[in-house]
Backbone as XML, in Angstrom:
<?xml version="1.0"?>
<chain id="A" units="angstrom">
  <residue number="1" name="MET">
    <atom name="N" x="-50.119" y="-67.435" z="56.302"/>
    <atom name="CA" x="-50.169" y="-68.873" z="56.439"/>
    <atom name="C" x="-50.085" y="-69.517" z="55.062"/>
  </residue>
  <residue number="2" name="LYS">
    <atom name="N" x="-49.135" y="-70.423" z="54.889"/>
    <atom name="CA" x="-48.991" y="-71.134" z="53.627"/>
    <atom name="C" x="-49.755" y="-72.442" z="53.691"/>
  </residue>
  <residue number="3" name="VAL">
    <atom name="N" x="-50.429" y="-72.755" z="52.606"/>
    <atom name="CA" x="-51.148" y="-74.015" z="52.514"/>
    <atom name="C" x="-50.540" y="-74.796" z="51.362"/>
  </residue>
  <residue number="4" name="ALA">
    <atom name="N" x="-50.103" y="-76.002" z="51.627"/>
    <atom name="CA" x="-49.527" y="-76.839" z="50.581"/>
    <atom name="C" x="-50.642" y="-77.330" z="49.665"/>
  </residue>
  <residue number="5" name="LEU">
    <atom name="N" x="-50.373" y="-77.253" z="48.364"/>
    <atom name="CA" x="-51.348" y="-77.740" z="47.404"/>
    <atom name="C" x="-51.161" y="-79.236" z="47.210"/>
  </residue>
  <residue number="6" name="THR">
    <atom name="N" x="-52.256" y="-79.930" z="47.122"/>
    <atom name="CA" x="-52.164" y="-81.370" z="46.911"/>
    <atom name="C" x="-51.849" y="-81.654" z="45.455"/>
  </residue>
  <residue number="7" name="ARG">
    <atom name="N" x="-51.318" y="-82.832" z="45.221"/>
    <atom name="CA" x="-50.992" y="-83.246" z="43.863"/>
    <atom name="C" x="-52.242" y="-83.241" z="42.987"/>
  </residue>
  <residue number="8" name="SER">
    <atom name="N" x="-53.369" y="-83.687" z="43.535"/>
    <atom name="CA" x="-54.586" y="-83.737" z="42.729"/>
    <atom name="C" x="-55.044" y="-82.335" z="42.320"/>
  </residue>
  <residue number="9" name="PHE">
    <atom name="N" x="-54.871" y="-81.350" z="43.206"/>
    <atom name="CA" x="-55.230" y="-79.983" z="42.844"/>
    <atom name="C" x="-54.330" y="-79.480" z="41.725"/>
  </residue>
  <residue number="10" name="LYS">
    <atom name="N" x="-53.028" y="-79.722" z="41.850"/>
    <atom name="CA" x="-52.088" y="-79.291" z="40.809"/>
    <atom name="C" x="-52.411" y="-79.955" z="39.478"/>
  </residue>
  <residue number="11" name="GLU">
    <atom name="N" x="-52.768" y="-81.233" z="39.517"/>
    <atom name="CA" x="-53.131" y="-81.946" z="38.288"/>
    <atom name="C" x="-54.422" y="-81.397" z="37.695"/>
  </residue>
  <residue number="12" name="THR">
    <atom name="N" x="-55.355" y="-81.002" z="38.547"/>
    <atom name="CA" x="-56.600" y="-80.406" z="38.075"/>
    <atom name="C" x="-56.323" y="-79.081" z="37.374"/>
  </residue>
  <residue number="13" name="VAL">
    <atom name="N" x="-55.463" y="-78.262" z="37.963"/>
    <atom name="CA" x="-55.088" y="-76.982" z="37.350"/>
    <atom name="C" x="-54.405" y="-77.235" z="36.012"/>
  </residue>
  <residue number="14" name="LYS">
    <atom name="N" x="-53.471" y="-78.170" z="35.977"/>
    <atom name="CA" x="-52.746" y="-78.478" z="34.737"/>
    <atom name="C" x="-53.702" y="-78.973" z="33.656"/>
  </residue>
  <residue number="15" name="SER">
    <atom name="N" x="-54.606" y="-79.858" z="34.020"/>
    <atom name="CA" x="-55.567" y="-80.391" z="33.062"/>
    <atom name="C" x="-56.438" y="-79.282" z="32.477"/>
  </residue>
  <residue number="16" name="ARG">
    <atom name="N" x="-56.909" y="-78.409" z="33.334"/>
    <atom name="CA" x="-57.752" y="-77.305" z="32.858"/>
    <atom name="C" x="-56.951" y="-76.359" z="31.976"/>
  </residue>
  <residue number="17" name="ALA">
    <atom name="N" x="-55.723" y="-76.046" z="32.377"/>
    <atom name="CA" x="-54.885" y="-75.130" z="31.596"/>
    <atom name="C" x="-54.607" y="-75.694" z="30.207"/>
  </residue>
  <residue number="18" name="GLN">
    <atom name="N" x="-54.444" y="-76.985" z="30.106"/>
    <atom name="CA" x="-54.131" y="-77.595" z="28.819"/>
    <atom name="C" x="-55.309" y="-77.553" z="27.854"/>
  </residue>
  <residue number="19" name="ARG">
    <atom name="N" x="-56.524" y="-77.480" z="28.373"/>
    <atom name="CA" x="-57.679" y="-77.500" z="27.476"/>
    <atom name="C" x="-58.426" y="-76.166" z="27.388"/>
  </residue>
  <residue number="20" name="ASP">
    <atom name="N" x="-58.063" y="-75.197" z="28.234"/>
    <atom name="CA" x="-58.839" y="-73.960" z="28.316"/>
    <atom name="C" x="-57.923" y="-72.745" z="28.190"/>
  </residue>
  <residue number="21" name="ARG">
    <atom name="N" x="-57.877" y="-72.169" z="26.999"/>
    <atom name="CA" x="-56.997" y="-71.030" z="26.736"/>
    <atom name="C" x="-57.332" y="-69.838" z="27.632"/>
  </residue>
  <residue number="22" name="LYS">
    <atom name="N" x="-58.604" y="-69.559" z="27.840"/>
    <atom name="CA" x="-58.992" y="-68.423" z="28.687"/>
    <atom name="C" x="-58.457" y="-68.596" z="30.109"/>
  </residue>
  <residue number="23" name="PHE">
    <atom name="N" x="-58.473" y="-69.819" z="30.603"/>
    <atom name="CA" x="-57.944" y="-70.107" z="31.934"/>
    <atom name="C" x="-56.445" y="-69.840" z="31.977"/>
  </residue>
  <residue number="24" name="ARG">
    <atom name="N" x="-55.720" y="-70.282" z="30.927"/>
    <atom name="CA" x="-54.270" y="-70.046" z="30.863"/>
    <atom name="C" x="-53.964" y="-68.558" z="30.839"/>
  </residue>
  <residue number="25" name="VAL">
    <atom name="N" x="-54.682" y="-67.837" z="30.011"/>
    <atom name="CA" x="-54.459" y="-66.392" z="29.902"/>
    <atom name="C" x="-54.755" y="-65.716" z="31.239"/>
  </residue>
  <residue number="26" name="ALA">
    <atom name="N" x="-55.808" y="-66.138" z="31.916"/>
    <atom name="CA" x="-56.141" y="-65.567" z="33.227"/>
    <atom name="C" x="-55.040" y="-65.860" z="34.245"/>
  </residue>
  <residue number="27" name="MET">
    <atom name="N" x="-54.456" y="-67.059" z="34.189"/>
    <atom name="CA" x="-53.347" y="-67.398" z="35.088"/>
    <atom name="C" x="-52.162" y="-66.464" z="34.852"/>
  </residue>
  <residue number="28" name="LEU">
    <atom name="N" x="-51.813" y="-66.271" z="33.578"/>
    <atom name="CA" x="-50.687" y="-65.409" z="33.225"/>
    <atom name="C" x="-50.975" y="-63.961" z="33.615"/>
  </residue>
  <residue number="29" name="GLN">
    <atom name="N" x="-52.188" y="-63.514" z="33.373"/>
    <atom name="CA" x="-52.576" y="-62.147" z="33.730"/>
    <atom name="C" x="-52.494" y="-61.938" z="35.236"/>
  </residue>
  <residue number="30" name="GLU">
    <atom name="N" x="-53.019" y="-62.868" z="36.000"/>
    <atom name="CA" x="-53.015" y="-62.726" z="37.462"/>
    <atom name="C" x="-51.594" y="-62.705" z="38.007"/>
  </residue>
  <residue number="31" name="ALA">
    <atom name="N" x="-50.718" y="-63.545" z="37.455"/>
    <atom name="CA" x="-49.317" y="-63.559" z="37.894"/>
    <atom name="C" x="-48.659" y="-62.213" z="37.611"/>
  </residue>
  <residue number="32" name="THR">
    <atom name="N" x="-48.864" y="-61.695" z="36.407"/>
    <atom name="CA" x="-48.262" y="-60.421" z="36.020"/>
    <atom name="C" x="-48.796" y="-59.282" z="36.887"/>
  </residue>
  <residue number="33" name="GLU">
    <atom name="N" x="-50.095" y="-59.275" z="37.119"/>
    <atom name="CA" x="-50.684" y="-58.230" z="37.960"/>
    <atom name="C" x="-50.155" y="-58.301" z="39.388"/>
  </residue>
  <residue number="34" name="ALA">
    <atom name="N" x="-49.928" y="-59.501" z="39.894"/>
    <atom name="CA" x="-49.377" y="-59.643" z="41.249"/>
    <atom name="C" x="-47.997" y="-58.997" z="41.326"/>
  </residue>
  <residue number="35" name="PHE">
    <atom name="N" x="-47.157" y="-59.230" z="40.318"/>
    <atom name="CA" x="-45.832" y="-58.591" z="40.303"/>
    <atom name="C" x="-45.970" y="-57.074" z="40.289"/>
  </residue>
  <residue number="36" name="LEU">
    <atom name="N" x="-46.878" y="-56.561" z="39.472"/>
    <atom name="CA" x="-47.046" y="-55.111" z="39.363"/>
    <atom name="C" x="-47.592" y="-54.490" z="40.647"/>
  </residue>
  <residue number="37" name="ARG">
    <atom name="N" x="-48.328" y="-55.263" z="41.430"/>
    <atom name="CA" x="-48.828" y="-54.776" z="42.726"/>
    <atom name="C" x="-47.769" y="-54.894" z="43.814"/>
  </residue>
  <residue number="38" name="GLY">
    <atom name="N" x="-46.625" y="-55.469" z="43.484"/>
    <atom name="CA" x="-45.568" y="-55.644" z="44.474"/>
    <atom name="C" x="-45.698" y="-56.921" z="45.276"/>
  </residue>
  <residue number="39" name="GLU">
    <atom name="N" x="-46.597" y="-57.796" z="44.886"/>
    <atom name="CA" x="-46.801" y="-59.075" z="45.567"/>
    <atom name="C" x="-45.945" y="-60.141" z="44.886"/>
  </residue>
  <residue number="40" name="THR">
    <atom name="N" x="-44.626" y="-60.017" z="45.068"/>
    <atom name="CA" x="-43.713" y="-60.887" z="44.323"/>
    <atom name="C" x="-43.858" y="-62.358" z="44.684"/>
  </residue>
  <residue number="41" name="ASP">
    <atom name="N" x="-44.111" y="-62.676" z="45.947"/>
    <atom name="CA" x="-44.276" y="-64.087" z="46.316"/>
    <atom name="C" x="-45.485" y="-64.701" z="45.614"/>
  </residue>
  <residue number="42" name="VAL">
    <atom name="N" x="-46.571" y="-63.952" z="45.560"/>
    <atom name="CA" x="-47.774" y="-64.423" z="44.872"/>
    <atom name="C" x="-47.487" y="-64.561" z="43.380"/>
  </residue>
  <residue number="43" name="GLY">
    <atom name="N" x="-46.845" y="-63.556" z="42.800"/>
    <atom name="CA" x="-46.516" y="-63.595" z="41.376"/>
    <atom name="C" x="-45.647" y="-64.783" z="41.017"/>
  </residue>
  <residue number="44" name="LYS">
    <atom name="N" x="-44.631" y="-65.054" z="41.838"/>
    <atom name="CA" x="-43.741" y="-66.195" z="41.570"/>
    <atom name="C" x="-44.510" y="-67.510" z="41.634"/>
  </residue>
  <residue number="45" name="THR">
    <atom name="N" x="-45.362" y="-67.646" z="42.640"/>
    <atom name="CA" x="-46.145" y="-68.879" z="42.781"/>
    <atom name="C" x="-47.072" y="-69.079" z="41.590"/>
  </residue>
  <residue number="46" name="LEU">
    <atom name="N" x="-47.781" y="-68.027" z="41.209"/>
    <atom name="CA" x="-48.707" y="-68.123" z="40.084"/>
    <atom name="C" x="-47.975" y="-68.392" z="38.776"/>
  </residue>
  <residue number="47" name="LEU">
    <atom name="N" x="-46.846" y="-67.730" z="38.576"/>
    <atom name="CA" x="-46.087" y="-67.939" z="37.348"/>
    <atom name="C" x="-45.511" y="-69.356" z="37.298"/>
  </residue>
  <residue number="48" name="ARG">
    <atom name="N" x="-45.043" y="-69.854" z="38.424"/>
    <atom name="CA" x="-44.536" y="-71.231" z="38.489"/>
    <atom name="C" x="-45.657" y="-72.222" z="38.162"/>
  </residue>
  <residue number="49" name="ASP">
    <atom name="N" x="-46.846" y="-72.002" z="38.715"/>
    <atom name="CA" x="-47.987" y="-72.870" z="38.407"/>
    <atom name="C" x="-48.324" y="-72.811" z="36.923"/>
  </residue>
  <residue number="50" name="TYR">
    <atom name="N" x="-48.267" y="-71.611" z="36.351"/>
    <atom name="CA" x="-48.542" y="-71.456" z="34.920"/>
    <atom name="C" x="-47.533" y="-72.249" z="34.092"/>
  </residue>
  <residue number="51" name="VAL">
    <atom name="N" x="-46.244" y="-72.094" z="34.398"/>
    <atom name="CA" x="-45.194" y="-72.798" z="33.645"/>
    <atom name="C" x="-45.369" y="-74.306" z="33.782"/>
  </residue>
  <residue number="52" name="ASN">
    <atom name="N" x="-45.584" y="-74.781" z="34.997"/>
    <atom name="CA" x="-45.781" y="-76.217" z="35.214"/>
    <atom name="C" x="-46.991" y="-76.749" z="34.462"/>
  </residue>
  <residue number="53" name="SER">
    <atom name="N" x="-48.007" y="-75.919" z="34.277"/>
    <atom name="CA" x="-49.240" y="-76.346" z="33.618"/>
    <atom name="C" x="-49.193" y="-76.201" z="32.106"/>
  </residue>
  <residue number="54" name="THR">
    <atom name="N" x="-48.183" y="-75.517" z="31.597"/>
    <atom name="CA" x="-48.152" y="-75.242" z="30.151"/>
    <atom name="C" x="-46.838" y="-75.711" z="29.526"/>
  </residue>
  <residue number="55" name="VAL">
    <atom name="N" x="-45.911" y="-74.810" z="29.315"/>
    <atom name="CA" x="-44.698" y="-75.121" z="28.551"/>
    <atom name="C" x="-43.704" y="-75.991" z="29.294"/>
  </residue>
  <residue number="56" name="GLY">
    <atom name="N" x="-43.690" y="-75.929" z="30.604"/>
    <atom name="CA" x="-42.704" y="-76.670" z="31.388"/>
    <atom name="C" x="-41.381" y="-75.922" z="31.435"/>
  </residue>
  <residue number="57" name="PHE">
    <atom name="N" x="-40.569" y="-76.255" z="32.420"/>
    <atom name="CA" x="-39.316" y="-75.530" z="32.634"/>
    <atom name="C" x="-38.234" y="-75.882" z="31.619"/>
  </residue>
  <residue number="58" name="GLU">
    <atom name="N" x="-38.266" y="-77.085" z="31.055"/>
    <atom name="CA" x="-37.267" y="-77.456" z="30.042"/>
    <atom name="C" x="-37.423" y="-76.575" z="28.804"/>
  </residue>
  <residue number="59" name="GLU">
    <atom name="N" x="-38.642" y="-76.538" z="28.268"/>
    <atom name="CA" x="-38.903" y="-75.744" z="27.065"/>
    <atom name="C" x="-38.692" y="-74.255" z="27.325"/>
  </residue>
  <residue number="60" name="LEU">
    <atom name="N" x="-39.147" y="-73.784" z="28.476"/>
    <atom name="CA" x="-38.965" y="-72.374" z="28.821"/>
    <atom name="C" x="-37.484" y="-72.034" z="28.920"/>
  </residue>
  <residue number="61" name="GLY">
    <atom name="N" x="-36.712" y="-72.918" z="29.538"/>
    <atom name="CA" x="-35.271" y="-72.699" z="29.654"/>
    <atom name="C" x="-34.608" y="-72.555" z="28.297"/>
  </residue>
  <residue number="62" name="ASP">
    <atom name="N" x="-34.987" y="-73.428" z="27.357"/>
    <atom name="CA" x="-34.441" y="-73.332" z="25.999"/>
    <atom name="C" x="-34.795" y="-71.993" z="25.365"/>
  </residue>
  <residue number="63" name="ALA">
    <atom name="N" x="-36.041" y="-71.569" z="25.562"/>
    <atom name="CA" x="-36.525" y="-70.345" z="24.920"/>
    <atom name="C" x="-35.857" y="-69.089" z="25.459"/>
  </residue>
  <residue number="64" name="VAL">
    <atom name="N" x="-35.576" y="-69.047" z="26.754"/>
    <atom name="CA" x="-35.002" y="-67.835" z="27.351"/>
    <atom name="C" x="-33.517" y="-67.990" z="27.666"/>
  </residue>
  <residue number="65" name="GLU">
    <atom name="N" x="-32.945" y="-69.101" z="27.223"/>
    <atom name="CA" x="-31.511" y="-69.374" z="27.387"/>
    <atom name="C" x="-31.078" y="-69.345" z="28.848"/>
  </residue>
  <residue number="66" name="LYS">
    <atom name="N" x="-31.869" y="-69.997" z="29.683"/>
    <atom name="CA" x="-31.562" y="-70.179" z="31.107"/>
    <atom name="C" x="-31.753" y="-71.657" z="31.419"/>
  </residue>
  <residue number="67" name="SER">
    <atom name="N" x="-31.006" y="-72.144" z="32.393"/>
    <atom name="CA" x="-31.189" y="-73.549" z="32.762"/>
    <atom name="C" x="-32.540" y="-73.718" z="33.455"/>
  </residue>
  <residue number="68" name="PRO">
    <atom name="N" x="-33.189" y="-74.854" z="33.230"/>
    <atom name="CA" x="-34.463" y="-75.096" z="33.906"/>
    <atom name="C" x="-34.335" y="-74.997" z="35.429"/>
  </residue>
  <residue number="69" name="LYS">
    <atom name="N" x="-33.230" y="-75.482" z="35.979"/>
    <atom name="CA" x="-33.040" y="-75.405" z="37.430"/>
    <atom name="C" x="-32.963" y="-73.954" z="37.894"/>
  </residue>
  <residue number="70" name="SER">
    <atom name="N" x="-32.299" y="-73.113" z="37.118"/>
    <atom name="CA" x="-32.207" y="-71.694" z="37.460"/>
    <atom name="C" x="-33.597" y="-71.052" z="37.458"/>
  </residue>
  <residue number="71" name="LEU">
    <atom name="N" x="-34.402" y="-71.405" z="36.467"/>
    <atom name="CA" x="-35.762" y="-70.862" z="36.394"/>
    <atom name="C" x="-36.615" y="-71.357" z="37.559"/>
  </residue>
  <residue number="72" name="MET">
    <atom name="N" x="-36.457" y="-72.628" z="37.911"/>
    <atom name="CA" x="-37.213" y="-73.168" z="39.051"/>
    <atom name="C" x="-36.838" y="-72.448" z="40.340"/>
  </residue>
  <residue number="73" name="ARG">
    <atom name="N" x="-35.536" y="-72.197" z="40.510"/>
    <atom name="CA" x="-35.086" y="-71.454" z="41.701"/>
    <atom name="C" x="-35.635" y="-70.038" z="41.688"/>
  </residue>
  <residue number="74" name="MET">
    <atom name="N" x="-35.583" y="-69.411" z="40.515"/>
    <atom name="CA" x="-36.045" y="-68.042" z="40.368"/>
    <atom name="C" x="-37.505" y="-67.897" z="40.797"/>
  </residue>
  <residue number="75" name="LEU">
    <atom name="N" x="-38.328" y="-68.889" z="40.471"/>
    <atom name="CA" x="-39.756" y="-68.818" z="40.776"/>
    <atom name="C" x="-40.135" y="-69.580" z="42.045"/>
  </residue>
  <residue number="76" name="SER">
    <atom name="N" x="-39.136" y="-69.984" z="42.813"/>
    <atom name="CA" x="-39.415" y="-70.672" z="44.078"/>
    <atom name="C" x="-39.782" y="-69.647" z="45.150"/>
  </residue>
  <residue number="77" name="ALA">
    <atom name="N" x="-40.239" y="-70.134" z="46.277"/>
    <atom name="CA" x="-40.633" y="-69.247" z="47.384"/>
    <atom name="C" x="-39.477" y="-68.371" z="47.844"/>
  </residue>
  <residue number="78" name="THR">
    <atom name="N" x="-38.252" y="-68.882" z="47.764"/>
    <atom name="CA" x="-37.084" y="-68.113" z="48.205"/>
    <atom name="C" x="-36.351" y="-67.453" z="47.040"/>
  </residue>
  <residue number="79" name="GLY">
    <atom name="N" x="-36.870" y="-67.615" z="45.831"/>
    <atom name="CA" x="-36.215" y="-67.054" z="44.651"/>
    <atom name="C" x="-36.234" y="-65.539" z="44.658"/>
  </residue>
  <residue number="80" name="ASN">
    <atom name="N" x="-35.219" y="-64.958" z="44.018"/>
    <atom name="CA" x="-35.105" y="-63.509" z="43.923"/>
    <atom name="C" x="-34.757" y="-63.165" z="42.476"/>
  </residue>
  <residue number="81" name="PRO">
    <atom name="N" x="-35.753" y="-63.238" z="41.582"/>
    <atom name="CA" x="-35.458" y="-63.069" z="40.161"/>
    <atom name="C" x="-34.996" y="-61.658" z="39.816"/>
  </residue>
  <residue number="82" name="GLN">
    <atom name="N" x="-34.025" y="-61.593" z="38.916"/>
    <atom name="CA" x="-33.623" y="-60.300" z="38.372"/>
    <atom name="C" x="-34.702" y="-59.861" z="37.391"/>
  </residue>
  <residue number="83" name="ALA">
    <atom name="N" x="-34.909" y="-58.573" z="37.298"/>
    <atom name="CA" x="-35.951" y="-58.039" z="36.420"/>
    <atom name="C" x="-35.760" y="-58.514" z="34.986"/>
  </residue>
  <residue number="84" name="GLU">
    <atom name="N" x="-34.526" y="-58.504" z="34.492"/>
    <atom name="CA" x="-34.267" y="-58.911" z="33.110"/>
    <atom name="C" x="-34.723" y="-60.347" z="32.866"/>
  </residue>
  <residue number="85" name="SER">
    <atom name="N" x="-34.418" y="-61.234" z="33.785"/>
    <atom name="CA" x="-34.816" y="-62.638" z="33.642"/>
    <atom name="C" x="-36.326" y="-62.800" z="33.747"/>
  </residue>
  <residue number="86" name="LEU">
    <atom name="N" x="-36.922" y="-62.124" z="34.701"/>
    <atom name="CA" x="-38.363" y="-62.222" z="34.897"/>
    <atom name="C" x="-39.118" y="-61.704" z="33.677"/>
  </residue>
  <residue number="87" name="PHE">
    <atom name="N" x="-38.694" y="-60.557" z="33.151"/>
    <atom name="CA" x="-39.377" y="-60.000" z="31.991"/>
    <atom name="C" x="-39.153" y="-60.843" z="30.743"/>
  </residue>
  <residue number="88" name="ALA">
    <atom name="N" x="-38.003" y="-61.491" z="30.630"/>
    <atom name="CA" x="-37.766" y="-62.401" z="29.502"/>
    <atom name="C" x="-38.738" y="-63.574" z="29.562"/>
  </residue>
  <residue number="89" name="VAL">
    <atom name="N" x="-38.952" y="-64.093" z="30.753"/>
    <atom name="CA" x="-39.896" y="-65.201" z="30.932"/>
    <atom name="C" x="-41.308" y="-64.751" z="30.572"/>
  </residue>
  <residue number="90" name="ILE">
    <atom name="N" x="-41.738" y="-63.630" z="31.124"/>
    <atom name="CA" x="-43.094" y="-63.142" z="30.863"/>
    <atom name="C" x="-43.278" y="-62.832" z="29.378"/>
  </residue>
  <residue number="91" name="ALA">
    <atom name="N" x="-42.285" y="-62.224" z="28.747"/>
    <atom name="CA" x="-42.375" y="-61.909" z="27.317"/>
    <atom name="C" x="-42.530" y="-63.183" z="26.492"/>
  </residue>
  <residue number="92" name="HIS">
    <atom name="N" x="-41.747" y="-64.203" z="26.820"/>
    <atom name="CA" x="-41.856" y="-65.462" z="26.076"/>
    <atom name="C" x="-43.238" y="-66.088" z="26.262"/>
  </residue>
  <residue number="93" name="LEU">
    <atom name="N" x="-43.724" y="-66.107" z="27.488"/>
    <atom name="CA" x="-45.027" y="-66.719" z="27.753"/>
    <atom name="C" x="-46.148" y="-65.953" z="27.057"/>
  </residue>
  <residue number="94" name="GLN">
    <atom name="N" x="-46.029" y="-64.637" z="26.968"/>
    <atom name="CA" x="-47.010" y="-63.844" z="26.216"/>
    <atom name="C" x="-47.010" y="-64.254" z="24.747"/>
  </residue>
  <residue number="95" name="ARG">
    <atom name="N" x="-45.813" y="-64.388" z="24.180"/>
    <atom name="CA" x="-45.719" y="-64.795" z="22.767"/>
    <atom name="C" x="-46.341" y="-66.177" z="22.564"/>
  </residue>
  <residue number="96" name="GLU">
    <atom name="N" x="-46.045" y="-67.095" z="23.465"/>
    <atom name="CA" x="-46.602" y="-68.450" z="23.365"/>
    <atom name="C" x="-48.129" y="-68.424" z="23.390"/>
  </residue>
  <residue number="97" name="GLU">
    <atom name="N" x="-48.700" y="-67.566" z="24.207"/>
    <atom name="CA" x="-50.152" y="-67.476" z="24.359"/>
    <atom name="C" x="-50.779" y="-66.584" z="23.300"/>
  </residue>
  <residue number="98" name="GLY">
    <atom name="N" x="-49.966" y="-65.767" z="22.624"/>
    <atom name="CA" x="-50.505" y="-64.844" z="21.631"/>
    <atom name="C" x="-51.222" y="-63.664" z="22.267"/>
  </residue>
  <residue number="99" name="VAL">
    <atom name="N" x="-50.725" y="-63.235" z="23.420"/>
    <atom name="CA" x="-51.317" y="-62.098" z="24.129"/>
    <atom name="C" x="-50.225" y="-61.093" z="24.469"/>
  </residue>
  <residue number="100" name="GLN">
    <atom name="N" x="-50.656" y="-59.906" z="24.853"/>
    <atom name="CA" x="-49.714" y="-58.877" z="25.277"/>
    <atom name="C" x="-50.273" y="-58.181" z="26.513"/>
  </residue>
  <residue number="101" name="VAL">
    <atom name="N" x="-49.451" y="-58.086" z="27.534"/>
    <atom name="CA" x="-49.858" y="-57.397" z="28.758"/>
    <atom name="C" x="-49.903" y="-55.900" z="28.482"/>
  </residue>
  <residue number="102" name="ARG">
    <atom name="N" x="-50.981" y="-55.272" z="28.918"/>
    <atom name="CA" x="-51.103" y="-53.818" z="28.839"/>
    <atom name="C" x="-51.367" y="-53.308" z="30.241"/>
  </residue>
  <residue number="103" name="VAL">
    <atom name="N" x="-50.790" y="-52.178" z="30.541"/>
    <atom name="CA" x="-50.948" y="-51.596" z="31.866"/>
    <atom name="C" x="-51.834" y="-50.367" z="31.754"/>
  </residue>
  <residue number="104" name="LEU">
    <atom name="N" x="-52.826" y="-50.299" z="32.612"/>
    <atom name="CA" x="-53.725" y="-49.152" z="32.672"/>
    <atom name="C" x="-53.552" y="-48.511" z="34.039"/>
  </residue>
  <residue number="105" name="LEU">
    <atom name="N" x="-53.106" y="-47.285" z="34.042"/>
    <atom name="CA" x="-52.937" y="-46.562" z="35.304"/>
    <atom name="C" x="-54.224" y="-45.814" z="35.616"/>
  </residue>
  <residue number="106" name="GLN">
    <atom name="N" x="-54.679" y="-45.962" z="36.855"/>
    <atom name="CA" x="-55.874" y="-45.264" z="37.295"/>
    <atom name="C" x="-55.578" y="-44.566" z="38.606"/>
  </residue>
  <residue number="107" name="ARG">
    <atom name="N" x="-56.120" y="-43.393" z="38.749"/>
    <atom name="CA" x="-55.963" y="-42.651" z="40.001"/>
    <atom name="C" x="-56.866" y="-43.292" z="41.042"/>
  </residue>
  <residue number="108" name="VAL">
    <atom name="N" x="-56.295" y="-43.528" z="42.212"/>
    <atom name="CA" x="-57.089" y="-44.089" z="43.309"/>
    <atom name="C" x="-57.335" y="-43.000" z="44.338"/>
  </residue>
  <residue number="109" name="SER">
    <atom name="N" x="-58.472" y="-43.072" z="44.983"/>
    <atom name="CA" x="-58.780" y="-42.025" z="45.967"/>
    <atom name="C" x="-58.548" y="-42.513" z="47.370"/>
  </residue>
</chain>
């Protein structure tokens, strides 16, 4: 079941992201982890929220040499991003935040 987010909720997320670095990093981490778990729809939604709350699609497009509209489509509910494009976006956002994603593999029982 999809629940539409209200404008006020989106503005609250954006406001918090702009003033709270730990919150931004957690958003980026959660999006990346969702992709790694195979939850691409969740990852796209979280990454889109992160971009909207931080750099915006215009600046991101300039940085990764993609049109903002292409990036918006890529991270939409029906988007099907190519790995190269997705990783370019994540790499740029990591650099902007000054963080690096690390993967820890653990055996599950």
